[in-house]
N, C-alpha and C positions, 0 to 999 in steps of 0.2 A: 287805484289802477286795477283793471280786470285781471283775474288770474289766468295764466296760460292754460288753455284747454288741452288735455291729453285725449286725442280722439280714439286711438287704438283701432281695433278691428271692427268693421261694421257688424252690428248685432242683427239678429233675426234670420230670415230665410232667404239668403242671397241667391241660392241656386235652385233651379227647377229642372224637372226631367224633360228632355227634348225641347229646349227653348227655341223660339222663333229667332230671337237675337240673343247673343251673349257678349258681354264686355268684360275684359280682364285688364287690370292695371292701367286704367284710363287716366291720363294727365293732360291738362290743357293749359297753355300759357298764352297770354296776350303780351307780346314783347317779353319783358322780364317778370311780369306778374303772373303767378300761378293761380288759375281760376278753378281747376278741378284737381283733386289730389287722390291718385291711386284708387280709382273706383272699380269695383267688381260688381256686376249686376246681370242677372238673367231676366229676359222678358218672355213670358209664357205665351204660347199660341192661343188665339181666340179669347184673350183676357184683356181687361183694361187695367193698366198700371198707372197710378197717379203719382206725380212727383210734387211734393210740397216743401215748403221752407220759407224763411224770411226773404225779402227782396235782396237781390244781389248774392244769393247763396250758391248760384251756379246751375240751377235746374234747367234754365233755358239754354245755357251754354252746352250742358250735357246733352240735352235733347237734339240740338243742332249737330252734334257729332254723329248722330245715328243715321243721317243721310248726307253727311259731309257738307252741310250748309256753311260750316265754319271755314271751308276752303275759300269762300268769297272774301274773307277778312285777311288782308295781307300780313298783319302782325300776329295772327293766330297760329299756334303750333300744337298739334295733337299727337300724342304717343299712346301706345297700348294696342290691344287687340280688340277689334270690333267685328263680330261675325254675324252675318245674316244667313241662317241655316249653316252651311259649312263654308260660305264664302267670306274671306277676309275683305271687308269693304274698303280698307285703306291700301290694298294691294295695288301695285303699279298696273296690273292687268285690268283693274276694274274701271269701266267707263262710268262717270258720274251721271250721265243722262239716263241710261236705263236703270241705274241704282235709284235715282230719285223718282222713277216711275214705280219701282218696287217698294220704296219707302217714301210715301207722300207726306206732305206737311200742310197743315192748315194754321194760318197765322192768327195773332191776337186781333188785328183789325181786318175786317173783311176786305179783300182786295180783288174784286172781279175785274177782268179785263174790260177796256172800253169797247166792248163788242156786244152782239146780241146774246141773250140767254143761251140760245142754241149753240152759238159759236164758242162761248165760254167753255161749255162742256165738251164740244167736239174738238177743241184745240189739241189736247193731248193725244187722243186716238188718231188724229190726222198726222201729227208729228211722228208718232211711233208706228204708223202704218197698220193700225189694229182693225180697220174696216176695209173690205174689198170694194164696197160700193155704197151708194147713198142709203140704200135700204138698211144695210148693216150699221151704218153710222147713226141713222135715225133710231135704231133699236138701242144702241149703246147710250145715246143721249137720253132717251126715255127711261131706260132701266136705271141709269145713274141718278136722274132726277127723282125717280120713284124711291130708290134706296135712301136718298137724302131727304125724303119726306116733303118734296117741293113740287112734284109734277102737277098735282091737282090745282095748285095755286097759280101756276104759270103756263099751263098747256095751251091756253088761247093767246098767249103773247110771247111765244118762243123767239120771235124775231124782233122783239123790243130790246132796248139796252139793259144789260144786267145791272148797270149802275143806277137804274131807276127803281130798283127794288128796295124794300125796307132793310134796315141793318141786319135783322135776323134772317130774312130771306137771302140777303147777299152772302151771309156766312154759310147757309145751307147750299147755296149755289157753289161756293168755293169747295165745300165738302163733296158735292156732286162732281165737280171738275177733278178733284183728287181721285175719287172712286173710278172715274171713267177709264183710267189707264190700267185698271186691275191691280192695284197695289197689294202687297202682302201685309204691310204695316202702315198704319196712319199715325203720324205725329201731330199732336194738337198743342199749340203754344198759347195757353190762356184763351181758348176760342170764344169764351162768353164774356170776357171782361168789358167789351164795348157794347154789350146788349142789355136790354131791359129784362125783368124777371120772367115775363111770358115767353120771350124769344129764347131765354136761357133754358127754360123748362123744356122747350121743343128740342133744343140741341142735346140736352141731357137724355131725353127719351130716345133720340136718334142714336146717340153713342151706345146705349144699351142694346138697340137692335143691330147696330153695325158689328158688334163683337161676335155675332154668330159667324160672320164671314171674314173678319179682319182682326188683326192684333192692333191694339190701340195704346199709345203712350200719351198721356195728357199732363201738361204742366198747368197747375191751377193755384191761384192765390187764395182760393176759397176751400177751407177744410170741409165745410158742409158739402160742397160739390164733390170733393174727393171721396167723402163717405158715401155719397149717393151713387156715383157712377162706376167706382173701381172695385176690383176684386183684391188687388194688392196695392200697397202704398209705400213709397220710398221717401224718407225724410232727409233732406240735405241741409247742411249748416256750414257756412264759410268754405264751400267747395268740397266738403267731405260728405260722403254718404254715411249717415249715422245709423240708420235703421231701415230695414225693408221687411215687410211681413204681410200677412193677410190684413186687409183694410180694417176689419172689425177688431183684430188684435192690436193694431197700431193705435186705434182711437180709444179702445177701452182698457188696454193693459200694455202700454208701451214698455219695452225692456230698457231703454236708455233714458237717463235723466234729462238730456237735452230735448229728446222727443217729447217727453212728458211736460217739460216747461213750455214748449211751443204749443202743444195741444191744449194745455190748460190756460194759455194766455199770459204766462209769466214773462214772456218776451216774444219779439217778432211782430 
């Protein structure tokens, strides 16, 4: 029988100066089952933080707390303090629609709308009233596709269906759609797991460029990817945040034995 693990306090560098998002005492329950246990974590501005850990460790659940996507699950209950800048995002005064524009999400499987490439990107700006006229909307669409590294590949077929693109192009289209509403934070839930190595490399290069303008939180099952794209890494185990620190330190000199065992392939 496996020994009971005493988790104790998260090791590493949980807190950062002037974080873009800060979380204190986060607990998440699905009905009676606790999925996240008392997590504290700061997310730094214009950095990529990667969340790693075995399947079912709570990293995607935690990610979905950051823009209240868990609100869509009836049996899910979230407690604790989640701040975006100084706004408590779980406050009754917060409207989730503009919140999800400020904290956008890109999912594991590319999910373009069954619309044209142009309309996929223009959808959010139209809903949120970000363009006064067609000229401004055209500009937002082009800029977003440029930032997502897709414009040159699709500029001559903007009015063709987004679902006709390759998997990697579809994922970059979804990133362009997220960028188009001017988010402060972009959440990415295993954005490359459905893609081939060439498409994955393009997304990783894109993530590196995007952090100049955005704060990015990425859940990844690939430790190599975490090492390549992130500045900080958070290791989750059974719903507990075990360790968070500079990525290089987590991978070369982890402070917690659970982190070391995972990094060296002893489990997970």
